[in-house]
N, C-alpha and C positions, 0 to 999 in steps of 0.2 A: 635376222640377221645379221652378222657381224659383218661389215665390210672392210676388206684387205687394206685400205687407205684411208686414212685421215687429212682432210687438208683444212690446215689453220689461219686464218687471217683474213685480210679485207676484201670485200664483196663492191662493188663500186660502178659506177656509170662513166663511161670514156662518152666525152662530145666529141667526135672528132668531126676538123672543119676542113673543109676541101682546100687542095694544092693553092698555096698562095692567099687562102682566106684568112682574115685577123679577127680573133675574138673580140666582139664592142663593136666594130663596124656595123653600119646599120642594116646591110645583105646578109652579116653573118649567124646565120642559126644554129649551124651544125646538126648532125645527125646523132643521136644519144645509142648507143650499146653496151651491154653489159659487160664489165670487167674487174679487172683486181686479180693479181696472179694469183693467188689461192684459187679463189673462186674459177679462171681460167684453166687452171693444171686440174681441180675437181671435175669440171664439164668437157673438159676433152678425156681424162680418164675413162669416164664415164659413157662418152659416145663411143670408145674404141670398144667398151665392153666389160670394164672391170670394176665392180661395185665400190662406191666412193663415198664418202661421207663429207659436209664442209662444215665446218664452225665457224662462225662469224658473228658479227654486229651490225644491224642494219636499222634506220629509223623507221618511227612508226606512222611511215607515209606512205602513197602511192608507186613511189620510183622503189621503195625496200618491197613492197606487195611484188611488183614487175619484175623485180631481180630474182625472189625466191619463184614464181611462178617459171621463168624460163629456166633457171638453174633444175625445176624439178623437172620442165619438160624436160630436161637433156638426159634426166635420169639419175642427177644428183640429190641423195640424200641430206636433208637437211636440219640443221641443229641452231636456229639463229636468234641469237638475244635481240628483242627489240627495245631499242633506247628510248624514251618518251619524249626526250625534250632535245634530244641531235638528230639532225637531218641525215640521209643518206649522201656520203660522197658523190659529188661530180667534180670528172679531171677532165679539162680543157687540153686536148692533145690539136697539135699542129701537124700537118706532114708536107714532105718533100717531093720532089716529081721523082724519088727512087720506091716513094713508099713508106721512107723511113720517118718515123715520128718523134715529135717532141713534147713533155708533158710542162708544161707553160704556166698551170696554176689551178685552182680550182672553180666553185660556184660560191664562194664564201672567201674573205680573204684571209682567215685564220687556219691553217693547216689542222689545228686540235679541236675544230668546232662542228666534229663530223662524230657519226654515230661510232662508225668501225676504232674510233680512239679511246672507247669506253666499253670494250671485253672484260668481262670483269671474272677474278678467279672462282667466285660462285659458278658463275656458269658453266665453267669447264669442271667444275665438281659433278655438273648433273651428266657428263660425258662418258659412255661408257670405252674404256681402252681394251679389254680384253678381246684377244684374238684380232687385234689390230697390226699388223705386219710393216708397215709404212706410216710415219708421221710427218706431215712435209709443211713446213714453216717458209715464210720469207723475213725479212727484216725490219720492215717497214712501223709495224708495230712498236717496236723498239724505242722508237718518235714518242711513245706515250705513256706516261707512268704507269696506268691501270691496265692498258692492255699489254705489255710488258710484263707487269708481274701475271696476266692471265697466261702469256708465254709461256714463262718458268714454269707454271702449275702444270700446264699441259706438257712440257717436254718431262719433268718428275712423273707425270703418271703413265706418259707413254713409254719411258725408259723401264720403269718396275713392270710393265705389262708383257715387256719384252720387245716392242717394237722397232723398229730401226728410225732415226732421225734423218730426214732429209732437209738441208736447207738451200735457199735458192736466194741469193745474196738481193739482188734485187734492188739496186741502188739508187732510190730515186731523190736528188736533195730537196725538191720542192715538199715534200710530204714533213720534214724535220725544222720547227720551230727553232731549233738549235743546231744549227748544221754541223758546227766545231764538236759537239759530243756524241757525233757518230761513228766514228774511227774507231774510239776506243771500244764503245758498245758492242759494236758489229765484232770486232774481233774477237772479243770475248766470247759473243754467242756462239761464233763458227765453231769454237771448241769443242763441240759438243755433237758437231755432224757425224755420223758415219758416212753420207754420202753428201757432197756440198756440189754444188750447179752455179759458175757466173760466167760474166761473159770477161773477154779479153781487157775493156776497157775498167770493169770494175777490178779484176786484179791488178792492174796498175795502178791503180787509186789505192788500192786498200794494202796489198801484200808487196808493194814496188817489185812484181813479177809478171810475165805473163807466160811462164811454163807450169805447164798443170803439174808434171814431175815434183817441180821445185815447192809448189801448194801442197801437195800430199806429203811433202817430207815434213813441212811446217807443222801438220795438224797429226799429230802421229795417231790418235784414235779414229781417224777419217779413211774410210776402206778404198773410196775410190771419189776423184776430181773430176768432174764434167765442165769443160772451157769451151765456151761456144764464140765463135767470132763470125756471125753476119753470114754474109754468103764468100767467106772463105772459108766456113768447114767448120768441125769442130773436133776436141780430142779428150780423152779418157785416161786418166793415170791412176794408176793404183801404187802398191809399193814396188812390186816386181813389174809392169808392164806399165808400156804408154803406147794407144793406138790412136790414131788420126785420121780423120775422115773429108774429103771434099765436100762443100755442099752441094745439092743438085741444084743444077742450073736451071730456074723458071724465071716469068715474068711478072714480079713481084707487083701487088697491088697497095697493099697495105701491112705492113711489118710486125703491126701490135697484136700480141700475144703469141709470135712465132717461137720465143723462145720456151714460155709457157706450153705450148702444144709438143717442144721438142722434148723437154722434162716430164711431159703425162706419156710422152710414146716410151721414154727408158724406163718410166712404172710401171708403165702396163705390160712392158718385156720382164721385166724383175718378177710382178705375179703371176708371170707363165714359167719361166725359164729359172725361179729362184735365184736366192742371195748371192752363191757361189758363181755366178757368172764371170764376178772381178777375178777368179783365178785363169781364165782362158782368154789368151788375145782374137782367138776365130769367135769366141761367143761375144766378147764386147765388140768387135766389129759388128756381127749381127746388131746388137742391140741398139750400136750408133746410127747403125744405117736405118733404121726401121725409123729411130727416133727424128732421124734429118727427114725423111718422107713427110712426117706428120707434120712437121715445122713448115719446111716448104711448099707443101699443100693449104696452109692456115694463111701464107701471105696471098693466096688467088685471090681472096674477097677482102671486102671491109669489116670490121668488127673481130673481135678475138675468139668468142664466143660462136658468133654466129658462122666464122670462117670454119672450123674445126670440120676435120675429116672422119669419115664412117670406116671401119673396119675393112669393110670391101675396097673402099676408094683407096686407101693404104695398098692393099695386097695386088692392085692395078696398077697403081704407080709403079709399085717397084717391079712388078714385071715388066711394065713397058720399059724401063729403066735397064733393066737385065737384058733385054732383047734388043736394046739400042745399042748396047756395049759390047754383046758379043758378035 
């Protein structure tokens, strides 16, 4: 069976510390959760009921074994390159009182010294893209030459197969050994996107605007731009329409993975409704509302993958919200 969605990129461990804890302190151990934006998106889509495959690279270590086990339990088909001489990446994450998180470093000092920096084009050649509708990538892999080449190979193969290219900007400066190289590389990469998702802060940083409509005009090949703004909501802009929706008011405990869950909700809806949703403002609003619910529910528990909702939970939440507003 061919999965309609392939997510490509980092799968890693998020080591979350309690509010006020500082990594390195004697009492600070942190708690490990599966993470990595492409892995988060893949797990959330699969949990919603859309078959999904993750293409990634992990170390030949216990953490790599654990991540594959977790993803398979979520229903994700895994096509994982195991890298013998590099460990699986562990990211250190601090949280504030509102649940917002900050990525502050890794379990080793060199950002390039982890397996996900070495996904090879040869591994991409083993991936069957026939029948794939959506190919999802971030931009963190562009920081590493080997993985960047693999991403280019995947882009070419996906486009040849007729898949739509979905890019989540996902700016994390800590991943880049040379941060100054990031903006031009990322801007060039975004030129291939059929659907682009980014946060308001990312848009202002890279494109000097927080207008989804302006961003859509900057990228002529892009059918739709999704701009997220945390608790303030989200906007979807196409060449013809711009639709904004406020965020659902929930008591967030951990915002890790909320944007990934939002994108997963979008892709799940696209697989159900079809790519032509972008032509109809009412359809866009319905897709945004569903994705916003998936994102909101993910913030109610710690961990990105562990907190992702089932389709029944999303439907129940949307029903409650509709009843409360009627």
